[in-house]
N, C-alpha and C positions, 0 to 999 in steps of 0.2 A: 304770818306770811310765809315763813320757812316751811311750815307744815303744809301749806297749800301750794307750795312750789313757786311762790311769787318772790323769787330772790333777785330779780333784776329790775325791780321797781325803783325808779329814781325820780326825785322832784324835778319838775319842768320849770318851776319858777316860784315866785312869791305872790301872795294875794294881799289884799288890804286888811284881811282879818289876822288877829294874833291870838295865840292860846298859850297860857302858862299853866303848867300842872301844879295843883295845890292839894294839900290835905287839911282838913278842919275837924274840929270837934265842938261840942256845945260849950257855951260860955260858963255854964254852971258846973263844968267838969274840968277845972284847971289842972287837976292832978293828971288827967288823961293827956292833956296837951303836953305836959312836961315829960310824961313817959314816951309819947310818940316822938318828941324831939330827940330825946336821948337815944331811942331805938334807931331812928334814922341816921343819927350821927355815928352809931357803931357799925353801920353797913360799910364794908370795904369798897374801895373805889372800883375794883374789878367787878365785884358783884353788882354794884350800882350801875356800872356801864352795861353789864349783861342784861340787867332788868330793863334799862332804858332802851337798849337795842331790840330786845324781844317784844317789848310792849308799846314802845312809843316811837323810837327813832326810825327814820327811813334812809339810813346811811347818808347823813347830812354832809359827810366829808366829800362826797361826789356830787354835791348839789350844783345844778346848772342854773345860771342866771340869764336874764334877757340879753345882757351885753355879750354873753358867750354865744348866743344864737345869732347875734348880728355879725359875728366874725365870719361866718360862712358866706353870706351874700357879699360882704365887703371884700373878702378874699377873691371870690369869683369876679366881682366887678374890677378888682385890680388886675387879675389875669386877662380879662377881656380888654381892659385899657392897654395893657402891654402889647397884646396881640394886635389891637387896632393900630397902635403907633408903629409896630413893626411892619404891618401890611401897608400902611400909608407911606413909610419910607421906602419900602420895596417897590411900590407902584411908582413913586417919584423917580427912583433910580431907573426903572424900566422905561418910563416916559422919556427920560433924558437919553438913554441908549437908543430908543426908537427914533427920537428926533435927530440925533447925530447920524444914525444910519440912513435915515431918510434924506438928510442933507447931502451925505456922501453919494447916495444913489442919484440924487438930483444933479449934483455937479458932474458925475460920471455920464449921466444921460445927456446933459447939455453939451459936454465935451464931445461925446460921440456924435450928437446931432450936428455940431459945428464941423467936425471932420467929414461927415457924410455929405453935408450940404456944400461944403467948399471943395470937395474932392473933384478933380477933373475926370475921374472915372465915372462910369454909369453905375447907379445903385438903384435897385428895384426890389420891392417886397411884395409877394403875391401869396394870397391865402390858398388853402387846399382846394377851393372851388375854382381857382383860376382868376379870381378878382384881384385887381391891383390895389394894394394898400397904400403904397407911397413910392415916389420917385425923387431922386435928388435933383438939385438945380441944374447940374451939368446935363443930365439926360433930358430934363424938361426943355432946356434951351435948345438942344440938338433936335429934338423931335418937334419943337414948336408948340407945345401945349402949356396950359396953366395947371397948377397943382390941383385945383378943384375939378378940372376936366378929366383927370386920369383916375382919381380915387373912385373905386367901385367899378371901373371899366373892365371888361373881359380882356385879359392880356393877349390871348392868342388871336382873337378876331379883330382887335383894335390895332395891335402893334406888330404882328407877325404876318409876313406874306404867305400866300397859300402854299407855295412850294417848300416852305420851311416849317410849317405847322406840325407835320408828322415828326420831324426831328426834335422840335422843342417839346412835343408831347411825350416822346420817349424819354427825354431828359427828366421831365416831371415824374414819370413813372419810376425812373431809377432813383430819384431822390425820395420818393414815397415808399418804395418797397425795399430797396437795398440800404437806404439811410447812409450813403456815402457821398462825398463831394463829386460833382460832375463838371466836366469842361467840354465846351464845344464852341463852334463858330456858326452864327446864324444872323439873318438879316432882321432889322426892325424898320418899320415904315414911319416916315415923318408925316406931319400934317399935310404937306403938299405932295405926298406920294413918292418921295425919294426913298431909296433903300440904302441903309447903312449896314455895313458888315461889322459885327461886334464879336469879339472874343470873350466868352462868358465863363465865369467860375461860379457854380451854384452850390448851395448848402441848405439843408432842411433844418428847421427849428422845431423841437419837440415840446409837447406839453409835459406836465409832471406825470401823467399817466403813461407816457411813452409814445403817444400817438403824434403824428405829424401835425403841426399847427400852421407853419408858414414856410415859404420858400424865399430864400434871399439870394439875389444874383448881383455879382460885381463884374462889370464888363468894361472893355476898352475898345474904342472905335478904331478899327484897323482898315477902314475903307481906303484911305489915301495910301497907306503903307502897302496894302496888297496891290493897288494900281501901280505904284512905283516899282514894286518887285516884278510885276508882270511885264511892265514896259522895259525894265532892264533885261529880263530874260529874253524878251522878243528881240531887243537890240543885239544882244550877244548871239542869239540864234542866227540873225541875218548876217552878222559879221562872220560867223563861223561858216555859214553857207557860201558867202562870197569868197572867202579864202580857199575853201575846198574846191571851188569851181574855177580857180585861176591857176593852172599848172605852171610851174617854173617861175612863179612870182612870190615875193614875200613882202610883208610889211615890217619895216625895221627902222631903227633910228641910228644914224651915224653922226655923232657929234651934234645932236639936236637938229639934224637935217634929215627929213624923211626921204627915203629912196624907194623907188618902185619902178617896175617895168624895165625895158631894155634901153631906155634913154640914158641911164646911168651905168657906169662900169664899176665893177667891184675892185677894190684895191688888190695889188699883187700879193700882199701878205695877209694871212688870216687875221681876223679881228673879232673881238667879243662885243656884241651889241645886245641891248635889252630887247627882248621879243615878248609881245603880249600873249598871255596864255588864256585862252577862252574856254578851256575844257573843265573849269572848276565851278560850274553852275552860276549862281548869282554873284559870286565874288570875282573880282578882277585882280590878277596878280601879274607881276613882271618877273621874268627870269633871264639869266644871262646865257646867251647861245653863241657858239663859235661858228662864224660864217667863213667859208673859203671861196675862193674864186673858181667859178664853174667854167673851166676853159673849154669844155666841150660845147657848152651853150653858146660861147662866143664863136 
């Protein structure tokens, strides 16, 4: 086998057959049998091993058995089992984390919904096409609509009067193009046709791709406030006009008794009295003024 270059031949297993090497001679030659026995006995162990290795043995020290071959699939099966257990534990941990995160997001969503629904401010969500996605209870109550009536309705044509649609459209364009918050005051129309003045703060919501997905508006009904401010300004304007058109007369308070006109006389000594100041816009203030007797007027 060495001469043929077959030096790596190894037994792959054992068969059911057995073979024992023997030497024999004829029975009628007993002398030959004795000579062969003595000759074989004189062969050194090293020479015997060389003869056996060169002519008979297949390096039996490296012999492989069937149970050796079974080690490979068993080892592979063990590795696969370990990997499967590790993957199963990892998946279980991931499921637990996902469940916990989902519960946290659900609690946060429910909390936000409660805040939005119970807020006295107006809250509206509009998609990029101008369709109404949702309104909170405060806005629905003011406008007189039910929730299912506003979902999907065009916001501009349904809730914004004609004179304010250009302003609201420009706000939508600002939120779409500049992606910055916007503030303005515009009217909304109720079911019965009344107009409410609302101070809005708008913000756009983006998709993961960076495109605008929704518009969110938070507003405060300032209708009554603006009416009160206008009435107060008008009242103070009339008072200022009246005082400027009455020369030589003043509105004043002397010991909690109002004095006006020529029916009352001024005291001989100067006095400090509070006089109403109407030149400060919508705010009303009082200041101390020193009044003296106008003898020439008398």
